[in-house]
C-alpha positions in Angstrom: 74.6 93.4 -15.7 72.9 96.1 -14.7 75.6 98.1 -17.1 74.6 95.2 -19.8 71.1 96.1 -20.0 71.8 99.6 -19.8 74.1 99.4 -22.8 71.3 97.4 -25.1 68.3 99.6 -23.7 70.0 102.4 -25.2 71.4 100.6 -28.5 67.9 98.3 -28.7 67.0 100.2 -31.8 70.7 99.2 -33.6 70.4 95.5 -32.8 66.7 95.3 -33.5 67.8 96.5 -37.0 71.1 94.0 -37.2 68.3 90.9 -36.1 65.6 92.0 -38.6 68.3 93.2 -41.4 69.8 89.2 -41.1 66.6 87.4 -41.1 65.2 89.2 -44.2 68.9 88.0 -46.1 68.1 85.1 -45.4 64.5 85.7 -46.5 65.5 86.6 -49.9 68.4 84.6 -50.4 66.5 81.4 -49.6 63.2 82.4 -51.8 64.7 83.7 -55.2 67.2 81.8 -57.2 69.1 84.6 -58.2 69.7 86.2 -54.6 70.5 82.2 -53.7 72.9 81.8 -57.0 74.6 85.6 -55.9 75.1 84.5 -52.0 77.1 81.3 -53.0 78.8 82.5 -55.4 80.6 84.7 -54.0 81.0 83.1 -50.4 82.2 80.6 -52.4 85.1 82.6 -54.1 85.4 84.9 -49.8 86.1 80.9 -49.2 88.2 80.4 -51.8 90.6 82.7 -51.8 91.1 82.2 -47.6 91.9 78.4 -48.7 94.8 79.8 -51.1 95.9 81.8 -47.9 96.3 78.5 -45.5 97.6 76.7 -48.0 100.1 79.2 -49.1 100.7 79.6 -45.1 101.6 75.4 -44.8 103.8 75.6 -47.5 105.4 78.0 -45.2 105.4 76.2 -42.6 106.4 72.9 -44.4 109.7 74.3 -46.3 112.1 72.7 -43.5 110.4 69.3 -44.0 110.8 70.3 -48.0 114.4 71.4 -47.9 115.1 67.9 -46.4 113.3 66.1 -49.1 114.8 67.7 -52.0 118.4 67.4 -50.4 117.3 63.7 -49.8 116.5 63.6 -53.4 119.5 65.3 -54.7 122.0 62.9 -53.0 120.2 60.3 -54.7 120.5 61.6 -58.3 123.9 62.1 -57.7 125.1 58.5 -56.7 122.9 57.8 -60.4 124.7 60.3 -62.0 128.5 58.6 -60.6 127.2 55.3 -60.9 126.4 56.1 -65.2 130.0 57.9 -65.8 131.8 54.9 -63.3 130.0 51.8 -66.1 133.0 50.6 -68.1 132.0 50.6 -71.9 135.0 48.7 -73.1 133.5 45.6 -71.6 131.1 43.8 -72.8 129.0 42.6 -69.5 125.6 44.6 -69.1 125.8 46.0 -65.8 122.1 45.7 -64.2 123.0 47.1 -60.6 125.4 49.8 -61.4 124.6 51.7 -57.4 126.4 48.4 -56.2 129.4 49.4 -58.7 129.8 52.8 -57.8 132.8 54.1 -56.0 131.5 56.9 -54.5 127.2 57.7 -52.7 126.4 61.0 -51.3 124.4 61.5 -47.9 122.4 65.0 -47.6 122.9 66.4 -44.1 121.3 69.7 -42.8 124.4 72.3 -41.4 122.8 73.3 -38.1 126.3 75.8 -36.9 128.5 77.1 -39.3 131.4 79.8 -39.0 133.3 81.7 -41.6 135.5 84.3 -39.6 137.4 82.4 -37.0 141.0 80.8 -37.6 139.8 77.9 -37.7 136.1 77.3 -39.3 134.4 74.7 -38.0 130.9 73.3 -39.4 128.1 71.1 -37.7 126.0 68.6 -39.6 123.2 66.8 -38.2 124.0 63.0 -39.6 126.7 60.7 -37.5 128.0 57.1 -36.7 124.2 56.1 -37.3 123.9 57.6 -40.9 127.3 56.1 -41.5 129.1 58.9 -41.2 133.5 58.0 -40.6 136.1 60.2 -39.6 138.0 61.2 -43.1 135.0 61.7 -45.1 134.6 64.5 -47.8 132.1 66.9 -48.2 131.0 69.1 -51.0 127.7 70.9 -51.0 124.9 71.1 -53.1 126.9 73.5 -55.4 128.7 70.8 -55.9 131.2 72.7 -54.5 133.8 71.8 -51.9 133.3 72.1 -48.7 136.0 70.4 -46.5 136.8 67.3 -44.4 134.7 64.9 -41.7 136.8 65.5 -38.4 134.6 64.6 -35.0 131.7 62.2 -35.4 129.1 61.4 -32.6 125.9 59.0 -33.3 124.0 61.5 -34.5 126.0 64.6 -35.2 129.4 65.3 -37.2 131.5 68.0 -37.2 134.1 69.3 -40.7 137.0 70.8 -41.1 136.5 73.6 -42.9 137.6 74.5 -45.8 138.1 78.1 -44.5 140.6 76.1 -41.9 144.2 77.0 -41.8 144.9 73.2 -41.2 142.9 72.1 -44.6 144.9 71.0 -47.1 143.3 69.5 -50.3 145.2 68.4 -53.5 143.6 70.3 -56.5 143.9 70.4 -60.9 143.5 73.2 -62.8 141.6 71.6 -65.8 143.0 72.7 -68.6 146.9 72.5 -68.0 145.9 69.4 -65.4 148.9 71.0 -63.0 148.4 70.2 -59.4 148.6 71.9 -56.0 147.9 72.0 -52.6 144.4 74.1 -52.1 144.7 76.0 -49.0 142.9 79.1 -46.6 144.5 81.9 -44.8 143.8 83.0 -41.5 141.5 84.9 -39.5 141.6 87.9 -41.8 141.2 86.4 -45.3 138.1 86.6 -47.6 136.0 83.2 -46.8 135.2 83.5 -50.4 138.8 83.0 -52.1 141.4 80.7 -51.6 145.2 79.6 -53.2 146.7 76.6 -55.1 150.9 76.6 -53.7 153.2 74.5 -55.3 151.7 74.7 -59.0 155.0 74.6 -61.2 155.6 78.0 -62.9 156.2 76.3 -66.1 151.9 76.4 -66.4 150.0 78.7 -68.4 147.7 79.4 -66.4 144.6 81.4 -67.2 142.3 84.2 -65.5 138.9 82.3 -65.0 141.0 78.7 -65.5 138.4 76.3 -63.6 139.9 74.3 -60.5 138.8 70.5 -59.7 139.4 68.6 -56.8 142.6 65.9 -58.6 141.2 62.9 -57.0 143.8 62.4 -54.5 143.1 62.4 -51.1 139.4 62.0 -49.9 137.8 63.9 -52.8 136.3 62.0 -55.7 138.0 63.6 -58.8 136.3 66.8 -60.6 134.6 68.4 -58.3 134.7 72.1 -58.8 136.7 74.4 -56.7 136.4 77.7 -58.0 138.5 79.9 -60.9 141.9 81.4 -61.0 141.7 85.3 -59.8 144.7 85.9 -60.1 147.1 84.2 -62.2 149.9 83.6 -59.7 153.0 85.1 -57.1 156.0 83.5 -58.1 157.9 82.0 -54.8 161.5 81.7 -56.1 161.1 77.9 -55.7 159.8 77.2 -59.2 156.3 77.0 -57.6 153.5 79.8 -58.0 150.8 80.8 -55.3 147.6 80.9 -57.6 144.6 82.7 -56.2 141.2 81.6 -56.4 137.7 82.3 -55.9 135.8 79.7 -54.3 132.8 78.4 -55.6 131.1 78.4 -52.4 129.2 81.3 -50.1 130.4 79.4 -47.1 127.9 82.6 -45.3 125.4 80.8 -46.8 125.5 77.2 -46.6 122.1 74.9 -45.1 122.9 71.6 -46.5 125.6 69.6 -47.5 127.0 66.1 -49.4 129.1 63.9 -47.7 130.7 61.2 -49.7 131.2 57.8 -48.8 133.6 55.9 -51.0 133.8 52.3 -50.5 137.3 51.7 -50.9 138.6 54.2 -48.6 139.1 51.3 -46.1 140.8 49.3 -48.4 143.5 51.8 -49.6 143.6 52.3 -45.8 144.8 49.5 -45.3 147.2 48.7 -48.3 149.1 52.1 -47.3 149.8 50.4 -44.1 151.5 48.0 -45.3 153.4 50.4 -46.8 157.0 50.6 -45.5 157.9 53.9 -43.5 160.2 56.7 -45.2 163.5 57.0 -43.4 
């Protein structure tokens, strides 16, 4: 306390100046319209800039919530687009509730774990059985590129067998020629931006840059973009080609994905189980 009084006594002139200066400013602003107007305008401008900075900071903190909301909205819009595409215009009936007539619907999910450098890469998402997720469902990215297939599911989480997995195999088609093949990846040393189409008959004319899409056989609906041809093919000596493609998806930056629910999946499986086994 003694040191405080010594400090105040030593700088008492400065403190008195600050006090009297503050009183003078207050009296000037209160009793002069022009000074009052200038002061208020300046104060409002400073406060306004402070609020702008604060709002920018708040928006930054809410980016996660905003992204989740946008992902859900995209899922709803993609489902609506599929509904419109699947209306049978040859019929005379008017379909009012088109969503109920759609085979595929989308569910947005956030990626919480991912890898691209392993031999068998797996992706974990924040949706599970409580959200209607089941093993075998197809998964695509926000850019509508193929991601993989749902493998294991818990109440709140699910794992995806990534396309970057040695066991992954997806039926695809070359858009320009309709040629069918199996999309596969390589191994640990493979480029995560490339994959291969196997079992393409070598009589098809393949061009660089041709678009590759899902064929509709299996879990994926037809027409989902996969990539573009970057190497026209290497003959395997048995009348088939192996074609290199550049994937549309950048698996290293995946943040949100869409799980595709096929309303006819269980019905299809039930029918297939009734078929006689091949000898």
